[in-house]
Every structure is written in C-alpha cells, then in structure tokens.
N, C-alpha and C positions, 0 to 999 in steps of 0.2 A: 826262465827258459821253459818252453812249452813243447816237449817232444811228443811225437805220436806214440800212443800206447802199443805195447807189443801184443796185447791180447784184447780182443773186442768181442762182446756179445751183441749180435745184431738181431733185432726183432722186427719182422716184416708185418707191419700193421695192416697192410692190404690183405695179406693172407689171413690174418686174425679176423678181420671183418668178414671175409668170405667164409671162413669156418663157422663163424657164429650164425651167419645166414643159413648155412647148410644144416646146422643143428636145429635151428628154429623150424626149418621146413620139416625136419625129421620128426619133431615132437608135436607139431601142430595137431590139434588146436590148443594144446598146452602152451602156456607162456613160459619164458625161459629166464631163470635167475643166473647171473654170472657170479661165480664164486671167486672172490679176489683176496683170499687169505694170504698173509705173509708177503705183503707188498706185491700182490699178483704173482706169487711164487718167485719173487725176487726179480721180476722183469720190469717193475716200475708201474705202480698201481694207477697213477693219474692218467698217463696216456692210454693204458689198456682200458681203464674204465670209460674214458671218453669215446674210444672206438666202439666198444660193445654197446654203450648207450645209443650211439648213432645207428648201430646195427639192430636195434630193437630190443635190448635187454629190458625185462619188466622190473627187475630188482637186482640189488647186489647182496651177496652173502659173504659174511666175514666171520672170523673166529672170536674177536674180542673188541672191547669198546674203543680203543685207540684207532683201530682200523675203521670202525664204523664212523666215528666222528670225522675222519679225514674225507669220507665219501659223501657225507650228508649234503654239502654244498652243490653236488651235481644234480640234486633234485629227484632222484629215484628212491623208492623205499630201500632201506638198508636193514638187513636182518642179521643179528648175531646168532650164529648156528651153534655156538658152544654154550657157555653159561656165564652169568654175571657174578662177580665177586661182590661182597657187601658194599664196598666203597664205590662200586661202578654203577649202582642202581640209580643214584641221583643224576649223574650226567647222561645216562641212557634215556631217562625220562625227559630231561631238559632238552636234549637234541632230537627227540622224536624218533629214536631208533626203535626198531621192532625187537622187543625183549623176548628172550627165551623163557618159557614158563615150564621149568623142569619138574615142578611139583606145586601143590597147593600153597605151601608155605612161601615159596618164592613169589607166587602170584599175589599173595597177601602183602608181601613187602613192597612189591612194585606198585600195587594199588594204593598202599598207604603213602608212598612217596609222591605218587601222582596227586593225591588229595592235598598233601602238604604244599606242592607246587602250584596247585590250582589248574592242573592240566589233565588231559586224558592220555594215559599211556596205552601204547599198542603192544600186544603180546602175541606170540605164536607158541602153541602148546607142543612140547617135545615128548614124543612117545618112544619108549624103548621096545621095539618089536623083536629084538634078539641080538642087537649089537653089543649090549652090556656096557655102554659107555655113559650115556646121559638120558634123562627122561624117565617118565613113569612107566613101569612094566605094563605092557599092553593089556594083560589079563585083568589088571586091577585099576586101570587108568580112568574108566568112565566116571566113577563116583567123584574123584577129585576134579576132573574137568568140568563136570556139571556144576560143581560148587563154585567154580571160578566165575561163571557167568553172572553171579549175583554180587561180585565185588565192585565197589564204587570206583569210578574214574579209570576203569580198565576195559579196553576194547579187545575182544578176541578176534584177531585178524586171520590167524592161520593155524594149521596143525601139520606136523611133519614127523617123519621117522627116517631111519637110515639103514641100508642093507649092510650086512657084515661081509658077504662074500659074493657080491654081484659080478665080480670078475670071472666067476665060474659059470659057463654058459648054461649048463643043465644042473641046477643045484636045487634039490628039494628043500633045503633049509631056507633059501631065499624065497621060494614059492610059499613056504609056510609063513615067513614074515609078511609077505604081501597079503596073504589071506587073512591073517590075524589083524592086520591094520585095517583092512577093508571091513572086517566084522565090527571092529570098534567104531569106525565111521558110521556104519549102519545103525549101531546101537545109539550113538549120539544123535543121529538124524531122527530116530524114532522118539527120542526125548525132546525133539524140537531144537536141536543145536546143530547148525551147519556152519561151515567156514568158507570164506571166499578163496583162500589160498590153501591148497592141500598138496603136499609134495613128499615124495619119497625117493625118486630116482635121482642119482648123480651120474657122472660120466659112464661108469661101467654098466649101470642098469639101462641107460639110454640105448645101449647096443644089445645087451643080452636079455633084458626083460622089458620089452616095449609096452606090456600091459600096465606098467607103472607110470606111463605117460598118457593113459586114457582115463576117461571118467571112472571113478569119482575124482581123479587127480586133475588139478587145474594149473599146476606149476611144476617145472622140472628144474634141476640144478645142473650146471656144467662147470667144470674146472679144467682138468687136464685136456679134455677133448678140444677145448677152444684153441689150444696151441698146436693141435694136430697130432697129439700123442695118445696112446692107449696103454692100458695094462697089458702085459705080455700075453695073458691068457684070454683076453677079450676077443669076441667075434667082431671084427671091424665092419660095421654095417653102414658106415658113412664115408664119403670121399673127402677126407680132410688133409690139409697140407701142413707139414711141420713149419712153424713160424720162426724158430730160433736157430741161429748158427753161431758157433763159437769159432772165431778166426784168430789165427796167430801167424807168426813169421818164422822162418828158419833162422836159428841162431848159429848153426854150423852144418857143414856137409863134409864128410870125410870118407876115405876108403879104409875099411877095416878088413883085416885078414881072416881067412877061414879059421874057425875055432875060437874067434873072439866072442866074449860074452857081453850081453846087453841087458841092462835093467837090474833093479834090486833083486837079490837072491839069484842072480845069473839066470833070469827066467828064459832067456833065449840064447842059443849058441849058433853062430853063423856056420852054415854048411859049406860056404864058398866065399871067396873075396867079394865084398859087398859094399856098395856106395850107401852110406847111412846118413840120414838127416836128423838133426836134433832140433825140436821145436822150442820156441821161447815161451812155454807154458808147462805148468805142472799141477800137482794137487792143490796148491794154494790158489790156483785159478779156477778150481772146480773140476779138474779131471780126477776121477776117483783113482786112488792108489791101486784098487783092485783090478783096474784095467791092465796092470802088468800081467 
C-alpha cells in the first residue's frame, strides 16, 4: 500500500537557480562557491548541486570527507571547509578533494600521503582571523604558510578565513578580521606567494560586508542565501525568493468553546468560541516545539 504522505517538504529548484544567479551578479567579479554541507542542509544534495552547477557555481564547499566524495563526480572543485581526521587524509588525496591546511603539520601529512600515492594533493590554507574555530592565528600564520610552499606533491590552491559575527551590519570586530586577513595576504604577496582562490565572505558577509567580495578576494561562499533566507539581523541587500515550503493537511477541524486551552502548557486560551484546525504535523516533522 502506497498512501500519500501527510507532510511534504517542497523545494522549488527554479527559485534556487534564480537566487544563485542573483547572488553571482551581486558578488561579481568574484566567483561563487556553493556550500552544500549536511546534505544541502537536508534538502537533497544531488539535485541542489546539479542546479547550482548549471547556474554557474565555481566550486562546492562541504564540511567533511563523505560529503566531498559524493560531489566529486559532478566535476567541480570540492573543498572541505572544516578539517581532516587522520584516517580521512588518504581518501581526500585519492579523490582529488581540496584539503584544508589548518597548520603546517597537517600540510606535511597531506604532502607525505600525496607522495605515497604518487599524486599531487591540492590544499587551501585555513586562517583564523578571529572566529577561534579552525586555522592558524592570523598574526602568526605567515611563517607556517611560507613553509608549506616547499612541501613536495602539494599545490597551494587557496587561502580562506571566516567571519564570526558578519550578521551584525556595523561590526568593528568583523572589520578588524577583514583588515588583518588582508594584511596577511599582502605580507605573503610580498614574499612571492599568491593564491588563485582567496575567500572570506559567506552569506551574511555578502550582504553586510561587500568589501569581502572585492579584490584581493576572488571567491565568495554562499549557503543559506541560496535558499532565499537570511540571518534575522542581516541587511537584506539582494532580492531572493524562499525556495522551501513545508506542506501538510488538516487532521481535524472542531469548534472549541471560549476558555478552552490549546497546546502544551496551555499556551493559548480561547477568548471566544472558535473553529480550530489541527494539522497533521508536529516537532517530529521539523516544527520546533518552541513555536508553541
């Protein structure tokens, strides 16, 4: 027996493509990386990836190796934005994934594995400009990065960092992160090291800090904006359409008397006799209990 589902999540791929075109226009001449972590935020990574590839994505960004390997057959560069665990280095090199270079020791391990496999590994340098999560602290990164360029079988493809509070439109801390990262890039350039892919902006910064999509930056990342959504505090600088709708059906319609209570904790009390509908969806379907 194959009955219709009571709850459906519908993703409008046409709106997704339109949003991606609009974001590309907004960040041009920067190229645009589509961040597809966690199965494209649970929406189905393969159809989403195919749509944004056709819409002009320059690369895919993911969190970990399994996500990366799944996208390799689509033919675009795939960058792991997090870190590699020790047993993930070999498959990352084997599949040609862009490896995160969080420090010199990791770069040495990736280089050694590339030599072992007889391949050239591609890496992107991770710089901690103030997020405090991954990468080399920006003030002391130059020495380690310059040492990486002498490692065998390792190609330095890019360098990137991440804002901690780009959702705040006027944020001195974010401006400081941007300035310190640019200072590092200038220092590396002075030492003869430049990168084809330089990126720092993700969805919030695309709206609030457009300087992070201009030279010396050559690439920008987008995740939540692709789907037409923004952080609540972000200045919405682009015309984007929400692409997701959660649809369900009515399980019951009843007349309840004035004074009746509705919801956990009796969160609502009816002020008058009211016609009340109960939908066939709940928190198991993704509706936050906090909506009560």
